[in-house]
N, C-alpha and C positions, 0 to 999 in steps of 0.2 A: 780216541783221545787219550794221551798218556797222562800220568799223574802230575808230572812237572808242569806241563802246560796248563792244566786245570788249576793247580796251585798258584801259578803266576797270574792267570786271568782273575782268579778270586782276589788275590792281593791287589791287583790293579783296580778292580771294582771297588774294593774297600777304600783305597786311597782316593779314588775319584769321588766317592760319596762323602768322605771327610772334607775334601776340598770344596765341594758344593755347599756343605753345611757350615763351613768355616770353623771346623773343630780340629784341634791338633791331637796327636796321639797322647800327649801328656794330659790333656783335658779329659779324655776318655778314661785314662788310668785313674785319675783322681775321683772321677764320678763312680767308677766301679768300686774303689776302696771305700767310699762313703756308704755305699749300699750295704757292704758287708759289715760295717761297724755297728749298725743299728741293732737294738735288742729284738728278740723274737716276740711273738704274740704272748700276752699274759693270759694265764688260765683264770677263769672265774672261780669264786669260792666253791661253787657246786662241783666244778670240774676237779678241783684240788681234792675235795672230799671224796669224790668218786674214785679218783686215782689211788688215794690212800687206802680206802676200803677194799678196792680191787686187789691191791698189792698184798694185803693180809690174806684174803681168800685164795689168791693165786699161790702164795707161798705154802699154804696148807695143802692145797690141791695137788701141786706138782710133786709133793713128797710121796704121794700115792702113785698108783699106775693109771692116772686119768687120761682120757682121750679128748677132753675139751681144750679149746684154744683160749688164749688170754682174752680175746674179743668176746667169746661166749661167756666167760666168767664175768667180764665187765658188764655185759648186758644183763646177766642175772642179778648182779649187785644193783644196777640202776633201777631194776624193777622191784627190788626188795623193800619191805616196809621199813626196815631199819634205816636204809639210805633215805627214804622219803621223809621219815621223821627228822633225821638230822639235817637234811637239806632245808626243811621248812623253818628250822630255827635260825638259819643263817640270815 
């Protein structure tokens, strides 16, 4: 099967599905645009605190010749007493 016939078959299938649902191409375009407009997920106060504290540690750490990843540093911060105390006050 060549590419052109596959593409044509796919396009015909999509057109048939739209016809069956009673949806036009412009309806689909507006629905897709609406999905993209929405804001992302909000971080909780604890997550914001963890990100800030991790950024400070990461900036200090990467100036040296460290081998740890950002995720490892974030895990260390999340287990630290300093983070736990600050998170408790939120």
